[in-house]
C-alpha positions in Angstrom: -25.0 48.9 -3.1 -27.6 46.7 -4.6 -30.7 46.2 -2.3 -31.1 42.7 -0.8 -34.4 42.1 -2.7 -32.6 42.8 -6.0 -29.8 40.4 -5.1 -32.5 37.7 -4.4 -34.2 38.5 -7.8 -30.8 38.0 -9.6 -30.2 34.8 -7.6 -33.6 33.5 -8.7 -32.8 34.2 -12.3 -29.4 32.6 -12.2 -30.2 29.5 -10.1 -31.7 27.3 -12.8 -29.7 28.6 -15.7 -26.2 27.9 -17.0 -24.9 31.3 -15.9 -22.2 32.7 -13.6 -22.2 36.0 -11.7 -19.2 38.2 -11.2 -19.8 40.1 -8.0 -17.5 43.2 -7.5 -17.4 43.5 -3.7 -14.4 45.8 -3.3 -16.3 48.1 -1.0 -18.1 45.3 1.0 -16.3 46.2 4.2 -16.7 49.9 3.9 -20.2 51.0 4.7 -22.4 53.0 7.0 -25.5 51.5 8.5 -26.8 48.1 7.3 -24.1 45.7 6.0 -24.3 44.9 2.2 -25.6 41.5 1.0 -23.2 39.4 -1.1 -24.6 37.5 -4.1 -23.1 34.2 -2.7 -25.5 34.3 0.3 -28.8 33.4 -1.3 -29.3 29.6 -1.1 -27.7 27.7 -3.9 -25.6 30.4 -5.5 -22.2 30.0 -3.9 -21.0 27.8 -6.8 -22.3 30.2 -9.4 -20.6 33.3 -8.0 -17.1 34.7 -8.6 -16.3 37.3 -6.0 -14.0 40.2 -7.1 -12.4 41.9 -4.1 -9.1 43.5 -3.1 -7.0 44.9 -0.2 -6.5 48.5 -1.4 -9.8 50.0 -0.3 -10.4 48.2 3.0 -6.8 48.6 4.3 -6.2 52.1 2.9 -3.3 51.0 0.7 -3.3 54.1 -1.5 -1.7 53.4 -4.9 -1.6 49.6 -4.5 -3.6 47.5 -7.0 -3.9 44.3 -5.1 -7.0 42.2 -5.8 -8.3 38.7 -6.1 -11.2 36.6 -7.5 
């Protein structure tokens, strides 16, 4: 899990450049303690972020390879 301050630093680098971020968030709903921060959350980065996620990990679908972007 990337610390929130590192996510903000990446967001600052991407904000004013012609870049996109692929954010693999397959484990975003499986955590202990503090919830992870998504790259789309810092202000102005939702349009520059492609979230990669899936169903297999969160819903214990062993053997299934179901994902989405």
